[in-house]
C-alpha positions in Angstrom: -29.0 35.2 10.1 -29.5 31.5 9.3 -26.2 29.7 8.8 -26.3 26.6 6.6 -24.0 23.7 5.7 -24.4 22.2 2.2 -24.4 18.5 1.9 -23.7 17.1 -1.6 -23.7 13.4 -2.3 -23.3 11.4 -5.5 -22.3 7.9 -6.3 -20.2 7.0 -9.4 -23.2 5.5 -11.2 -25.3 8.6 -10.5 -23.0 11.2 -12.0 -24.3 10.5 -15.5 -27.9 11.1 -14.3 -27.8 14.8 -13.5 -26.6 14.4 -9.9 -23.1 15.9 -10.4 -21.6 17.7 -7.4 -21.3 20.9 -9.5 -25.0 20.9 -10.3 -26.0 20.2 -6.7 -23.7 23.0 -5.3 -25.0 25.5 -7.8 -28.6 24.8 -6.9 -27.9 24.9 -3.2 -26.0 28.2 -3.4 -28.8 29.8 -5.5 -31.3 28.8 -2.8 -29.1 30.3 -0.1 -28.8 33.6 -2.0 -32.6 33.8 -2.4 -33.2 33.1 1.3 -30.3 35.2 2.4 -28.6 32.3 4.2 -24.9 32.3 5.0 -23.1 29.2 3.7 -20.6 28.0 6.2 -19.2 24.7 4.8 -19.7 22.5 1.8 -19.5 18.7 2.3 -19.1 16.5 -0.7 -19.7 12.7 -0.4 -19.2 9.9 -3.0 -20.7 7.0 -1.0 -24.0 5.2 -1.2 -26.8 6.4 1.0 -27.9 2.9 2.2 -26.8 3.9 5.7 -24.9 6.8 7.4 -21.6 5.0 7.7 -20.2 7.5 5.2 -16.8 9.1 5.8 -17.8 12.7 5.0 -21.1 12.5 6.8 -19.6 11.1 9.9 -16.9 13.8 9.8 -19.6 16.5 9.4 -21.7 15.0 12.2 -18.6 15.0 14.6 -18.1 18.7 13.8 -21.7 19.5 14.5 -21.3 17.9 17.9 -18.1 19.8 18.7 -19.4 23.1 17.4 -22.9 22.9 18.8 -25.0 25.9 17.8 -22.7 27.1 15.0 -25.0 26.1 12.2 -28.8 26.2 11.9 -29.6 24.2 8.7 -28.2 21.3 6.7 -29.3 21.7 3.1 -29.3 19.2 0.2 -31.1 19.0 -3.1 -33.4 16.0 -2.5 -34.1 13.6 0.4 -32.4 10.7 -1.4 -29.2 12.7 -1.2 -29.6 12.6 2.6 -30.6 8.9 2.9 -32.1 5.9 1.1 -33.1 4.2 4.2 -36.2 5.4 5.9 -35.6 4.0 9.4 -32.0 5.3 9.6 -33.1 8.7 8.2 -35.7 9.3 11.0 -33.1 8.6 13.6 -30.6 11.0 12.0 -33.2 13.7 11.7 -33.9 13.4 15.5 -30.1 13.6 16.1 -29.7 16.7 14.0 -32.8 18.4 15.6 -31.3 17.7 19.0 -28.2 19.6 17.9 -30.4 22.5 16.8 -30.0 21.7 13.0 -32.9 21.4 10.6 -32.3 19.1 7.6 -33.9 20.5 4.5 -34.3 19.3 0.8 -34.6 22.4 -1.4 -36.3 20.5 -4.3 -38.7 18.6 -1.9 -39.4 21.3 0.8 -41.2 20.2 3.9 -42.1 22.0 7.1 -41.6 19.1 9.6 -43.4 21.2 12.3 -46.6 20.4 10.5 -47.6 16.8 11.4 -49.2 16.0 8.0 -45.9 16.7 6.2 -44.4 13.7 7.8 -46.5 11.6 5.5 -44.7 13.2 2.5 -41.4 12.8 4.3 -42.1 9.0 4.6 -42.8 8.9 0.9 -39.7 10.8 -0.1 -37.5 8.5 2.2 -39.2 5.2 1.3 -39.2 5.7 -2.5 -35.4 5.5 -2.8 -35.3 2.5 -0.4 -37.9 0.7 -2.5 -35.9 1.5 -5.6 -32.7 0.0 -4.1 -34.6 -3.1 -3.1 -36.1 -3.5 -6.5 -32.8 -3.0 -8.2 -31.2 -5.6 -5.9 -34.0 -8.0 -6.6 -33.7 -7.6 -10.3 -29.9 -8.1 -10.2 -30.3 -11.2 -8.0 -33.0 -12.6 -10.3 -30.9 -11.9 -13.4 -27.9 -13.6 -11.9 -29.9 -16.7 -10.9 -31.4 -16.9 -14.4 -27.9 -16.7 -15.9 -26.7 -19.5 -13.6 -29.7 -21.7 -14.6 -28.7 -21.2 -18.2 -25.2 -22.4 -17.4 -23.4 -19.1 -17.4 -20.8 -18.3 -14.8 -21.4 -15.0 -13.1 -18.9 -13.0 -11.1 -15.1 -13.0 -11.0 -13.6 -15.9 -12.9 -12.2 -18.7 -10.7 -8.5 -19.5 -10.7 -7.6 -21.0 -14.0 -10.2 -19.0 -16.0 -10.3 -15.5 -17.4 -13.3 -13.1 -17.6 -14.1 -12.2 -21.2 -16.8 -10.0 -22.7 -17.9 -8.3 -25.9 -20.7 -6.0 -26.9 -23.3 -8.7 -26.4 -22.3 -11.1 -23.6 -19.8 -12.1 -20.9 -18.2 -15.5 -20.5 -15.1 -17.2 -19.0 -12.4 -19.2 -20.8 -9.3 -21.1 -19.9 -6.2 -19.2 -18.6 -3.5 -20.5 -21.0 -0.9 -20.2 -18.2 -2.7 -21.4 -15.1 -5.2 -23.9 -16.5 -2.6 -26.6 -17.4 -1.3 -26.4 -13.8 -4.8 -26.9 -12.4 -5.4 -29.9 -14.6 -2.3 -31.6 -13.3 -3.2 -30.6 -9.7 -6.5 -32.5 -9.9 -4.7 -35.5 -11.3 -2.1 -35.5 -8.5 -4.8 -35.2 -5.8 -6.8 -38.0 -7.4 -3.9 -40.4 -7.0 -4.5 -40.1 -3.2 -0.7 -40.4 -2.6 0.0 -36.7 -1.8 -1.4 -34.4 0.8 -3.2 -31.3 -0.5 -0.7 -29.1 1.4 2.3 -30.7 -0.3 0.7 -30.4 -3.7 0.0 -26.7 -3.1 3.5 -26.1 -2.0 4.9 -27.8 -5.1 2.7 -25.9 -7.5 3.3 -22.6 -5.9 7.0 -23.1 -6.8 5.8 -23.5 -10.4 3.9 -20.2 -10.5 0.5 -20.8 -8.9 -0.6 -17.9 -6.7 -3.2 -19.2 -4.4 -3.9 -19.1 -0.6 -4.5 -22.4 1.3 -8.2 -21.5 1.7 -8.7 -20.7 -2.0 -6.9 -23.9 -2.9 -9.4 -26.0 -0.9 -12.3 -24.1 -2.4 -10.9 -24.7 -5.8 -10.7 -28.5 -5.3 -14.3 -28.6 -4.2 -15.6 -26.3 -7.0 -17.7 -28.2 -9.7 -17.2 -25.3 -12.1 -13.9 -27.0 -13.2 -15.8 -30.1 -14.4 -18.4 -28.0 -16.4 -21.1 -27.6 -13.7 -22.7 -24.5 -12.4 -24.0 -24.7 -8.8 -27.4 -22.9 -8.4 -28.2 -22.3 -4.7 -31.5 -23.0 -3.1 -34.1 -20.2 -3.3 -37.5 -20.2 -1.7 -39.2 -23.5 -2.9 -36.4 -24.4 -5.3 -33.7 -26.8 -4.2 -30.0 -26.3 -4.9 -29.0 -28.0 -8.1 -26.1 -28.3 -10.6 -26.6 -27.4 -14.3 -24.4 -28.0 -17.3 -22.1 -25.0 -17.9 -21.6 -23.1 -21.1 -17.9 -22.8 -20.6 -15.3 -25.5 -21.4 -14.5 -27.7 -18.4 -10.8 -28.1 -17.4 -11.3 -31.7 -16.1 -13.8 -34.5 -16.5 -16.6 -35.2 -14.1 -15.0 -38.6 -13.3 -11.7 -36.9 -12.3 -13.5 -34.3 -10.2 -15.5 -36.9 -8.2 -12.4 -39.0 -7.7 -10.8 -36.0 -6.1 -13.9 -35.5 -3.9 -13.6 -39.1 -2.7 -9.9 -38.6 -1.8 -10.7 -35.4 0.1 -13.6 -37.1 1.9 -11.4 -40.0 2.9 -13.3 -42.6 0.9 -10.2 -43.7 -0.9 -7.7 -45.2 1.6 -4.3 -44.7 0.0 -1.1 -44.3 2.0 -0.1 -40.7 1.4 3.4 -39.5 1.1 4.8 -36.0 1.1 5.7 -34.7 -2.3 8.7 -32.9 -1.1 10.5 -33.5 2.3 12.1 -30.6 4.1 15.8 -31.3 4.6 16.0 -29.0 7.6 13.7 -31.3 9.7 14.4 -34.9 8.7 13.2 -36.1 12.2 9.8 -34.2 12.2 7.1 -36.6 13.3 9.6 -39.2 14.5 10.6 -37.7 17.9 8.5 -38.2 21.0 8.0 -35.3 23.4 10.0 -36.1 26.6 7.3 -34.6 28.8 5.8 -37.5 30.7 2.3 -35.9 30.6 2.5 -35.4 26.8 4.3 -38.1 24.8 3.2 -36.5 21.5 5.3 -36.6 18.3 7.2 -33.4 17.8 6.7 -31.3 14.7 9.1 -28.6 13.5 9.1 -25.1 12.1 11.2 -21.9 11.8 10.6 -18.8 13.7 11.8 -15.4 12.5 14.2 -13.4 14.7 15.5 -9.9 14.1 18.1 -10.9 11.6 17.5 -14.6 10.8 15.3 -17.6 11.1 15.6 -20.0 14.0 14.6 -23.6 13.4 13.1 -25.9 16.2 11.6 -29.2 16.8 8.7 -28.5 19.1 5.5 -29.9 20.6 2.1 -28.5 19.7 0.6 -29.1 23.1 0.7 -26.8 26.1 3.9 -28.3 27.5 5.9 -25.9 25.4 8.8 -28.4 24.7 11.2 -27.3 21.9 14.8 -28.0 20.9 17.0 -26.3 18.3 16.8 -28.4 15.1 20.5 -28.2 14.4 21.4 -29.7 17.8 18.9 -32.5 17.5 20.1 -33.4 14.0 23.7 -33.4 15.1 23.0 -35.5 18.1 21.1 -38.0 15.9 24.0 -38.3 13.5 26.5 -38.8 16.4 24.2 -41.6 17.7 24.3 -43.3 14.4 28.0 -43.1 14.2 
């Protein structure tokens, strides 16, 4: 008797198109009853078939290898349930055949022992891949057209909120975060404060932003009402006027760019000094081969933080911050 495993795959967007797991399992079990096949296991997948890096498929394949010879066929409804990538599919078919398992689509039956049927197999496998590529191309083209029209596509940047109605999508100012960003650009434009000190200050005011995202934000022309359109084929990268309301003026945005690029030479000061390390950047490393200025930081122990002045070079020099501060005060007295 032929023993078969049933493979059922569906993505979220496909469940409304007649590919539901219940429908697939019903069709596969009816086929097995007609053919007098014994159903061993049912595998249900909810991942894309762009490749075989799918949790349930990999688990199933591992069991096939461990239980070599325990199953004869792997049944699915159509070949696009098995794969949407022709080159990957051929390799997986060979792997299954090596394990003594014949993959078979009940709605697109093919006897792969007949050489001519491989032409139809190529068609069944290539069609979904072409469909995926066409869908991806259409989406990319639509996004690029939207950007050229000045519409922001994707998740709203910090300081904006995604909005939509029945007809369109857009972004608008976040009433809580937008005022903070406007002030941040103004502070950076002064050229007196380092970006890190500004970030630290505004985090205490409620801004939730990583250091990397903060730098990307300062460089993003979306805030001055410009949409960057990347280069594509023969078209050069460009900036177009955005449909959304800008948070800052173009003049302010480019003053910030000059500061970040070092074109405005202004003596910078820290916005907030750390009282724990008043001597940071003022003490010279005692190592004769180093002579760098010591920085300072706190390292976490099991129950508390330990504060040190230390060197960033390979010399490894470090001193407890409290001892150094006390010694300095004694020296002054």
